[in-house]
C-alpha positions as CSV (number, residue, x, y, z in Angstrom):
1,X,0.0,0.0,0.0
2,X,1.5,3.4,-1.0
3,X,2.4,5.9,1.7
4,X,0.5,9.2,2.0
5,X,1.7,11.8,-0.4
6,X,3.8,14.5,1.2
7,X,4.1,18.0,-0.1
8,X,7.2,20.3,-0.4
9,X,7.5,21.0,3.3
10,X,6.7,17.4,4.3
11,X,3.0,18.0,5.1
12,X,0.5,15.4,3.9
13,X,-1.2,16.5,0.7
14,X,-5.0,16.4,0.3
15,X,-7.3,16.3,-2.8
16,X,-8.3,19.8,-3.9
17,X,-11.7,18.4,-4.9
18,X,-12.9,16.3,-2.0
19,X,-10.3,16.8,0.7
20,X,-9.2,13.1,1.1
21,X,-5.5,12.3,1.8
22,X,-3.6,11.6,-1.4
23,X,-1.4,8.6,-1.9
24,X,1.4,8.1,-4.4
25,X,0.6,5.6,-7.2
26,X,2.5,4.7,-10.3
27,X,1.0,6.6,-13.4
28,X,2.2,5.2,-16.8
29,X,5.4,6.9,-17.7
30,X,4.9,9.8,-15.2
31,X,6.3,7.8,-12.2
32,X,4.7,8.3,-8.8
33,X,1.9,10.8,-8.8
34,X,-0.5,11.8,-6.1
35,X,-3.8,9.9,-6.4
36,X,-7.2,10.4,-4.7
37,X,-8.9,7.0,-3.9
38,X,-12.2,8.7,-3.3
39,X,-12.3,10.6,-6.6
40,X,-10.4,7.8,-8.4
41,X,-8.3,10.5,-10.1
42,X,-4.6,11.4,-10.2
43,X,-3.9,14.9,-8.8
44,X,-0.9,16.4,-10.4
45,X,0.8,19.0,-8.2
46,X,-0.4,22.5,-8.6
47,X,1.7,25.6,-8.2
48,X,1.6,29.3,-9.1
49,X,3.3,30.7,-12.2
50,X,5.1,34.1,-12.2
51,X,7.2,36.1,-14.6
52,X,10.6,37.4,-13.8
53,X,12.1,40.2,-15.8
54,X,15.7,41.3,-16.5
55,X,15.0,44.8,-17.7
56,X,17.4,46.6,-19.9
57,X,17.5,50.1,-21.5
58,X,17.2,50.5,-25.3
59,X,21.0,50.6,-25.7
60,X,21.1,47.2,-23.8
61,X,24.0,48.4,-21.6
62,X,22.1,49.0,-18.3
63,X,19.9,46.8,-16.1
64,X,17.1,48.0,-13.9
65,X,16.9,46.3,-10.5
66,X,14.3,46.9,-7.8
67,X,14.1,46.9,-4.1
68,X,10.8,45.6,-2.8
69,X,9.2,47.1,0.3
70,X,11.4,46.7,3.4
71,X,13.9,44.5,1.6
72,X,17.7,45.2,1.6
73,X,18.6,43.4,-1.6
74,X,18.0,44.3,-5.2
75,X,16.0,41.8,-7.2
76,X,14.5,41.5,-10.6
77,X,11.0,42.8,-11.5
78,X,8.4,40.0,-11.2
79,X,4.8,39.3,-10.9
80,X,2.2,36.5,-10.8
81,X,0.4,35.4,-13.9
82,X,-3.3,35.9,-13.4
83,X,-5.9,33.3,-14.3
84,X,-6.6,33.5,-18.0
85,X,-3.6,35.7,-18.7
86,X,-0.6,34.8,-20.8
87,X,3.0,35.2,-19.5
88,X,3.6,37.8,-22.2
89,X,0.6,39.9,-21.0
90,X,1.9,39.6,-17.4
91,X,5.3,41.0,-18.5
92,X,3.8,44.1,-20.0
93,X,1.2,44.6,-17.2
94,X,3.5,44.0,-14.3
95,X,6.3,46.2,-15.6
96,X,3.9,49.0,-16.4
97,X,2.2,48.7,-12.9
98,X,5.5,48.8,-11.1
99,X,7.4,51.5,-13.0
100,X,4.8,53.4,-15.2
101,X,7.1,52.5,-18.2
102,X,6.2,50.4,-21.1
103,X,8.1,47.3,-22.3
104,X,9.2,48.0,-25.8
105,X,10.0,44.4,-26.5
106,X,10.6,41.2,-24.6
107,X,12.1,37.8,-25.2
108,X,11.5,34.6,-23.2
109,X,14.8,33.3,-21.8
110,X,14.2,30.3,-19.4
111,X,12.3,28.9,-16.5
112,X,13.0,27.7,-13.0
113,X,10.9,26.2,-10.3
114,X,11.3,28.2,-7.0
115,X,10.5,25.8,-4.3
116,X,10.3,28.1,-1.3
117,X,7.3,29.9,-2.8
118,X,6.0,26.9,-4.8
119,X,6.1,28.9,-8.1
120,X,7.3,28.3,-11.6
121,X,9.3,31.4,-12.7
122,X,9.3,32.3,-16.4
123,X,12.2,34.6,-17.1
124,X,12.0,37.3,-19.8
125,X,14.6,39.8,-21.1
126,X,12.7,43.1,-21.4
127,X,13.7,46.3,-23.2
128,X,12.2,49.3,-21.4
129,X,11.1,52.5,-23.0
130,X,13.0,55.6,-22.2
131,X,11.4,57.8,-19.6
132,X,11.1,58.7,-15.9
133,X,10.3,55.8,-13.6
134,X,7.4,56.3,-11.3
135,X,7.5,53.4,-8.8
136,X,4.5,51.7,-7.3
137,X,5.2,52.8,-3.7
138,X,2.9,50.0,-2.4
139,X,5.4,47.4,-3.7
140,X,8.7,49.0,-4.3
141,X,11.1,51.2,-2.4
142,X,13.6,51.8,-5.1
143,X,14.7,51.0,-8.7
144,X,18.2,51.7,-10.0
145,X,19.9,51.4,-13.4
146,X,23.2,49.4,-13.1
147,X,25.9,48.5,-15.6
148,X,26.3,44.7,-15.9
149,X,29.0,44.4,-13.2
150,X,27.1,46.6,-10.8
151,X,23.9,44.6,-11.3
152,X,25.7,41.3,-10.6
153,X,27.1,42.9,-7.4
154,X,23.8,44.3,-6.3
155,X,21.5,41.3,-7.0
156,X,20.5,39.0,-4.1
157,X,23.2,36.3,-4.0
158,X,22.4,32.6,-4.5
159,X,18.9,33.5,-5.7
160,X,16.9,32.5,-8.8
161,X,17.1,36.2,-9.7
162,X,20.9,35.9,-9.8
163,X,20.8,32.9,-12.1
164,X,18.4,34.6,-14.5
165,X,20.5,37.8,-14.4
166,X,23.7,35.9,-15.3
167,X,22.0,34.2,-18.2
168,X,20.6,37.4,-19.5
169,X,24.0,39.2,-19.3
170,X,25.6,36.3,-21.2
171,X,22.9,36.7,-23.9
172,X,23.4,40.5,-24.0
173,X,27.1,40.1,-24.4
174,X,26.7,37.7,-27.3
175,X,24.5,40.3,-29.1
176,X,27.1,43.1,-28.8
């Protein structure tokens, strides 16, 4: 008899439909998947999806990093994908909401699962329009343009943001 299914932090997982405890069962080529005996359905894990943005100026030689409310480290711009919204729409909406600037163009780069927040991060390289930044004060304390080395020094170390930033800088250097 399979053991009860445990979530990310070790807690027992429950069916989102009926509330029964889930057990792990073998599912074709998927391996062990949470299963609800009551509903007789496999329940694949659910998680949030968010976009992460490495924002560059039109010349592609500066990177805009943000400080969220009451945080000491600089991080990338990011936001959750709303139900029914595409990742691309989230990029333009979130960037506009947080800076009052438009994304001139964007390119999907890569993704990474961020376990501490149970979220799949979709990273984009975003070119920002020129203009004055007007921060959303409810979310951000600061936003600063950095050269590549400065951005690498300022970004939160050992973070998903740092990984995305390094990948974007490598891409930008190939373009120049």
